[in-house]
C-alpha positions, 0 to 999 in steps of 0.5 A, spaced: 343 598 474 347 592 477 348 590 470 351 597 467 356 596 473 358 589 471 359 591 464 363 598 466 368 593 470 369 588 465 370 594 460 375 597 465 379 590 466 379 589 459 382 596 457 387 595 463 389 588 460 390 591 453 394 596 456 399 592 460 400 587 455 401 592 450 406 595 455 409 588 456 410 587 449 413 594 448 418 593 454 420 586 452 421 588 444 426 594 447 430 589 451 430 584 446 434 589 442 439 589 447 439 582 448 438 582 456 436 576 459 436 579 466 429 581 465 427 573 465 427 569 471 434 565 471 432 557 473 437 554 477 438 547 478 436 544 485 441 538 484 448 540 486 454 537 481 457 531 485 465 529 484 467 523 481 472 518 484 474 511 483 472 506 487 476 504 493 480 498 493 481 497 501 474 493 501 477 488 496 484 487 499 483 486 506 480 482 511 475 485 515 473 479 520 474 484 526 469 489 524 464 490 529 468 490 536 471 497 535 468 502 540 473 507 541 480 510 538 485 506 542 482 499 542 486 493 541 484 487 537 489 481 539 491 476 534 494 469 535 499 466 530 503 460 530 509 461 527 511 454 525 508 447 522 506 441 526 512 436 526 511 429 524 515 424 527 516 416 526 511 412 531 513 406 534 508 401 537 509 401 545 513 407 545 511 414 548 511 419 543 514 426 544 510 432 545 511 438 540 511 444 544 508 450 540 511 456 539 505 462 539 505 469 539 500 474 540 499 481 536 495 487 537 491 490 531 491 497 534 485 502 532 490 508 531 487 512 525 481 517 526 479 522 521 473 527 522 469 532 518 465 538 521 462 543 516 456 548 517 450 550 513 447 557 515 439 555 516 438 562 513 442 561 507 439 554 506 432 557 505 435 561 499 440 555 496 439 553 489 441 546 491 436 542 495 441 536 496 447 541 498 448 537 505 447 530 502 453 532 497 458 535 502 457 528 506 458 524 500 464 528 498 467 527 505 466 520 505 470 519 498 475 523 501 476 518 506 476 513 501 482 516 498 485 517 505 484 510 507 486 507 501 493 510 502 494 508 509 492 501 506 497 501 501 502 503 506 501 497 511 501 492 505 508 494 503 511 494 510 508 487 512 512 483 506 517 478 508 524 479 507 525 475 501 519 477 497 521 484 494 521 484 487 526 489 484 534 490 482 538 486 487 545 488 488 550 483 490 557 485 493 562 479 491 567 477 496 574 477 495 580 472 497 585 476 501 580 477 507 574 475 510 569 479 507 562 478 511 560 475 518 554 473 522 553 473 529 547 471 532 544 474 538 538 473 543 533 477 538 536 475 531 543 477 529 548 482 526 551 482 519 558 485 519 561 486 512 568 489 509 572 491 503 576 486 499 582 490 498 584 494 504 579 491 510 576 498 511 569 498 513 565 498 507 567 504 504 567 502 497 564 503 491 561 497 487 559 497 480 553 494 478 552 490 471 549 496 468 554 501 470 551 504 476 555 506 482 553 504 488 555 504 495 558 498 498 556 499 505 549 500 509 545 507 510 539 508 514 535 508 507 536 500 508 532 499 514 526 494 512 530 491 506 532 484 505 539 482 506 543 475 505 550 473 505 553 470 499 559 465 497 561 466 490 555 465 485 551 461 491 548 463 497 550 462 504 544 464 508 537 465 508 534 472 507 534 477 513 530 483 515 534 489 517 532 492 523 538 497 525 544 500 521 549 501 526 554 504 521 556 503 514 559 496 515 554 493 520 547 492 521 542 488 525 537 483 522 531 478 524 528 472 521 522 474 516 517 473 521 521 475 527 521 469 530 526 467 536 524 460 538 520 454 535 522 449 530 526 449 525 530 454 530 534 450 535 536 453 542 541 458 541 541 459 533 536 464 533 537 465 525 534 460 520 537 458 514 545 459 516 546 453 511 543 457 505 535 456 507 530 451 505 531 453 497 538 451 497 540 446 503 536 446 509 532 450 513 534 448 520 541 449 523 546 445 527 552 444 530 558 447 527 554 452 523 559 457 519 559 464 521 565 467 517 568 465 511 573 467 506 570 469 499 563 471 503 560 477 500 553 480 501 547 481 497 541 486 497 534 484 495 531 490 491 536 494 492 533 499 487 527 500 484 526 496 477 523 499 471 516 496 469 514 497 462 509 494 457 515 489 455 516 486 462 510 487 466 507 480 465 514 478 467 514 482 473 507 479 475 509 471 473 515 472 478 511 475 484 506 469 483 513 465 483 515 468 490 508 467 493 508 459 490 514 458 494 511 460 500 505 455 499 500 461 498 493 459 495 492 460 488 486 463 489 484 470 491 491 473 489 491 480 487 496 485 485 495 493 485 498 497 480 497 505 478 493 507 472 498 506 468 499 499 469 492 498 465 495 500 458 501 497 459 497 490 460 494 492 453 500 493 450 504 487 453 505 482 447 504 476 452 497 478 452 496 479 445 492 478 440 486 478 443 488 480 450 484 480 456 477 481 455 476 485 462 481 490 460 477 492 454 470 493 458 468 500 461 467 496 468 471 497 474 469 494 480 473 496 486 479 498 482 479 491 478 480 491 471 483 484 469 486 477 471 493 476 469 498 470 471 493 468 477 492 475 480 486 480 480 489 486 477 486 492 481 488 500 479 488 506 483 492 513 483 499 513 483 500 518 489 496 513 493 502 508 493 507 507 499 514 510 496 521 508 499 528 511 497 533 505 494 540 503 496 545 509 496 549 511 490 557 513 491 563 515 488 570 514 490 574 509 494 576 508 502 577 515 505 575 519 498 568 515 498 562 520 497 555 517 498 549 520 495 541 518 495 538 513 491 532 512 487 525 513 490 521 507 488 513 505 489 511 499 492 506 495 488 503 490 492 501 483 490 498 479 495 493 473 497 487 477 499 484 477 504 488 473 509 494 478 508 492 484 511 487 485 517 483 491 517 478 494 522 474 500 522 468 503 525 464 510 524 464 512 531 459 518 530 455 521 524 450 526 526 447 533 525 447 538 530 445 545 531 450 550 532 450 553 539 451 561 537 449 561 530 442 559 526 446 554 522 446 546 522 453 542 523 454 536 519 459 532 523 462 525 522 468 521 526 471 514 523 476 510 526 480 504 523 487 500 524 490 495 520 496 490 521 499 484 517 500 478 522 507 476 522 505 469 520 502 472 514 508 476 511 509 471 506 502 471 503 505 478 500 510 481 495 512 488 493 514 490 486 519 495 488 518 499 481 520 506 479 515 511 477 511 510 470 
């Protein structure tokens, strides 16, 4: 009796299975004629696709010795700088030596930048999410976005910290005339004031100057000249050192300071303030003395990097060698020099005739670490996106003379830094917060992060950097 029941059950199961398989095959066959795929389960990847980013260049070009002391936004780090060299004097036996008084200054690196992310993922939705690493990918994405932001900030600090005299671009010289005083300089407690005039009618710089290539420039000053280097000239030679423009009073008058803002200490005798009123260390003497000239006939003036230069494959090597020369003049160490170019700089180097026939081996590899692609003219060459570079409007253009002069905006250029790293820029950073919390009124998780950072170029290190002021490529 029991065996009969078991046999009957097995037959029933077999008949059901046979019917179910037959029905499923018929159903699948019918649907295969329609090409339907929704009758089969759709398999979703459990991994979310990550976005690709180029490596950040900031870690490769900054000094981060100050990390670890940052606690909160607004923190300050004191940096001590000695603004002149130790003097060597003749020694006479039995005679007291004179004690040199060192002139030092203290600067502050301020943590004045803060960036945060805060996004939520619903816990209910998270149960059904297709990607098991969604939160991880979004946090990584936020970190990569921060990379771009910090790189842009770093490049702006690199450009703004370069000393007067270390700008590489197209200079503009306004020659002096013989019939009137063309330019004069007066010292002040913090620097000095340069005043310029025209050669014909003594009007205040309201003149148009034609450059050798035919471009017509405004002979005077505008606010776009702030931060630029300027010096007085005497014929084909130089009358003063390069000074940095700190204020534009009007079209014919600007306030200037030394490249390091120094107002005391060797080689600045008491009362002179501005160095190089005899032409500077390149030409006569870095120091000053009694009877220094402040105004002369024939004096003119010159803007350094008045307008951006054009960088191409035919001259990129020349630009790098000139940048290296500027660092050499500041006695900057040969090692650890870096130049940052837009991505377009890499093919330019590949096409440069000076680097042929074999070129530079690293240029031909697929390896880029923190943006580095090559070593040229003593520089490690790093590349990054063009949009990250700091920009500045060039010297004004103009047409007409005197009362009829019409001034227009100059060409905008990019700052491509060539620096000694990591000494040039001091950088401090801290992840102040990185946490996951539960949303108070939602069934959701909140992923939050707060990043603090700041940077400064110590004034004693400004000559450790050069800016290649270049047109967009």
